[in-house]
ROTI-24635 format. One line per field, with one value per residue: x, y, z of N, C-alpha, C, CB in turn. Coordinates in steps of 0.1 Angstrom, whole numbers. Each point is the difference from the previous one (the first is absolute). Glycine has a CB too. Layout:
<rs>
nX = X/...
nY = Y/...
nZ = Z/...
caX = X/...
caY = Y/...
caZ = Z/...
cX = X/...
cY = Y/...
cZ = Z/...
cbX = X/...
cbY = Y/...
cbZ = Z/...
</rs>
This chain:
<rs>
nX = 10/25/-1/-6/-6/33/-17/-24/31/-3/-20/2/35/0/-16/25/29/-22/-9/21/4/-20/9/32/-13/6/-11/11/-24/5/-49/18/4/-3/38/-23/48/-18/12/10/-18/-6/1/-16/29/-12/-24/19/-43/5/-9/-16/13/-31/-18/6/15/-6/-14/25/25/-5/9/21/13/-30/30/25/-12/18/35/5/-6/12/24/6/-20/14/28/-18/3/19/-4/-21/-27/-19/17/6/-28/-1/11/-29
nY = -16/29/11/17/14/-2/-5/34/23/-8/19/24/6/9/10/10/-13/-8/24/4/-1/9/27/-10/-2/30/-25/27/-14/16/10/25/23/-13/13/-24/-1/-30/-12/-29/15/5/26/13/0/6/4/2/-28/35/25/2/-34/-22/3/-43/12/-4/-14/-3/5/-18/-37/13/3/-16/-3/26/-11/-24/-1/25/-18/-42/0/17/-27/-18/13/-15/-25/-12/-7/-47/21/-8/-13/12/10/-29/-15/-9
nZ = -3/-23/-40/-9/11/-28/-27/7/6/-40/-20/11/11/-29/-12/-4/-18/-20/5/-1/-22/-8/20/-17/-26/-21/-22/-7/-20/-5/-2/-4/11/19/15/19/11/7/25/-8/-6/-32/-1/-11/3/-28/-11/-12/-28/-11/2/-9/33/-20/31/-33/25/31/-13/-13/15/17/-19/11/18/18/-22/11/19/-12/-8/31/20/-15/5/39/7/-23/12/12/-12/-4/31/18/5/-15/-2/22/-9/-23/18/17
caX = -12/12/2/-6/-3/9/3/-7/3/14/-7/-4/12/-2/-17/3/10/-5/-5/10/9/-9/-2/8/-2/-8/-2/0/-9/5/-12/1/1/-6/13/-9/10/-6/8/-6/-12/-11/3/7/4/-2/-7/0/-3/-9/-9/-18/8/-8/9/7/13/6/1/7/10/-3/6/10/7/-2/9/14/-6/-8/14/3/-7/0/8/1/-5/4/18/-8/5/14/13/-2/-11/-13/-4/5/-15/-10/7/-2
caY = 8/10/-8/9/16/10/-3/9/13/-2/6/13/2/-4/14/19/3/5/13/5/-1/9/15/1/-6/11/-4/9/1/12/-10/8/6/-3/-3/4/-6/-7/-4/-18/-2/3/13/16/15/11/1/24/2/7/-8/-9/-9/-7/-4/-14/-3/-5/-15/-2/4/1/-20/0/-1/-14/-16/-3/3/-15/-17/3/0/-6/-11/6/-11/-14/5/-4/-10/-3/9/-4/-3/-8/-20/-14/2/-13/-11/-17
caZ = 4/12/-18/-5/8/-4/-20/-2/8/-3/-15/-3/-2/-13/-5/-3/-6/-12/-4/-1/-11/-14/-3/-1/-15/-8/-18/-13/-17/-12/-19/-7/7/22/8/12/11/10/10/8/3/-5/-2/-10/7/-8/-13/-5/-18/-7/-5/-15/-4/0/13/-14/4/14/10/-4/8/18/-7/0/9/13/-2/8/21/9/2/7/17/-3/3/11/9/6/9/20/3/-7/8/9/7/-2/-2/16/17/-8/1/5
cX = 13/11/-2/-3/18/3/-11/8/5/-2/-4/7/4/-7/7/10/-5/-5/7/4/-4/-2/12/-7/-6/6/-4/2/-6/-16/1/1/1/15/-5/21/-12/6/-1/-11/-11/-6/-2/6/-2/-9/1/0/-7/-7/-10/6/-15/-2/-7/8/8/2/12/18/2/-1/9/13/-2/14/12/3/2/10/8/-3/-4/10/14/-10/1/16/-5/-2/4/4/-10/-9/-13/-6/2/-11/-10/2/-10/8
cY = 21/3/8/6/6/2/7/18/3/6/11/10/-1/2/16/4/-1/12/7/5/8/14/1/2/7/-7/11/-6/4/-4/6/11/1/-8/-1/-12/-7/-10/-15/-1/4/14/11/8/11/-1/4/-14/13/8/-3/-15/-9/-6/-26/8/-3/-8/-9/0/-6/-20/4/-3/-2/-10/4/-3/-18/-13/8/-6/-18/-8/5/-9/-15/-4/-5/-13/-10/-3/-9/7/-1/-11/-4/1/-9/-14/-15/3
cZ = -1/-19/-10/-2/-8/-15/-4/4/-18/-18/-1/8/-18/-14/-1/0/-10/-6/-7/-10/-14/4/-5/-15/-10/-15/-1/-11/1/-13/-3/3/14/3/9/5/12/6/1/-3/-9/-5/-9/4/-8/-6/-6/-23/-6/-3/-3/-4/-2/14/-2/14/17/2/-4/4/11/1/2/4/15/-7/-2/15/4/2/9/13/2/4/14/6/-2/0/12/6/0/15/18/13/-4/-1/7/7/-6/0/13/16
cbX = -21/3/-8/2/-19/9/10/-21/9/8/-8/-21/2/5/-23/-16/16/-2/-10/1/5/-15/-15/17/-2/-2/-6/8/0/39/-16/-8/-5/-36/17/-49/23/-16/-2/11/10/0/11/-13/16/17/-9/35/-4/4/10/-7/28/3/-4/-4/-3/-7/-27/-24/-3/-21/-8/-15/8/-36/-16/5/-28/-25/5/0/-15/-13/-6/9/-12/-24/12/-16/-5/4/9/20/12/2/1/25/-1/-2/27/3
cbY = -29/-18/-20/-3/-8/-4/-27/-23/-1/-26/-17/-10/-9/-10/-13/5/-5/-18/0/-11/-23/-20/11/-9/-18/27/-22/15/-13/-2/-13/-10/2/-10/10/3/22/6/21/-3/0/-19/-10/1/-10/4/-2/36/-24/-9/-1/26/5/-1/42/-8/16/9/-2/4/18/33/-13/7/10/-2/-15/16/25/7/-16/15/31/11/-9/25/16/-7/26/18/8/17/36/-9/7/13/-8/2/30/15/23/-18
cbZ = 26/40/5/1/33/22/-4/3/35/22/-3/-5/27/16/20/9/12/4/15/12/12/-7/17/21/11/19/-6/11/-9/5/-2/-9/-18/1/-8/-1/-4/-10/11/20/20/13/10/-10/12/-1/3/32/1/1/5/-21/12/-23/27/-39/-23/7/1/-11/-9/5/-19/-4/-18/7/-12/-16/0/-13/-27/-15/1/-12/-31/-5/4/-7/-10/-4/3/-25/-21/-12/11/-6/-15/8/9/-15/-6/-29
</rs>
């Protein structure tokens, strides 16, 4: 029982560290005249486009940035899972 609680505490520490790392990760995507900066937790940090830009182009740029940051986040999460995080906890 104590071992499981200790593992849960360690997993929480890893998750907190992962969140900090993802917040620090910044992806910048330019799609046409639209530039989007988004961090690893998918928060838009900056959105820049000229006046009169087609809203669909803005939407496409945001979606592209979100796709890119999801790829980065997935790689980081795979690293966490492989470091004995959740996989050890789930073994029983």
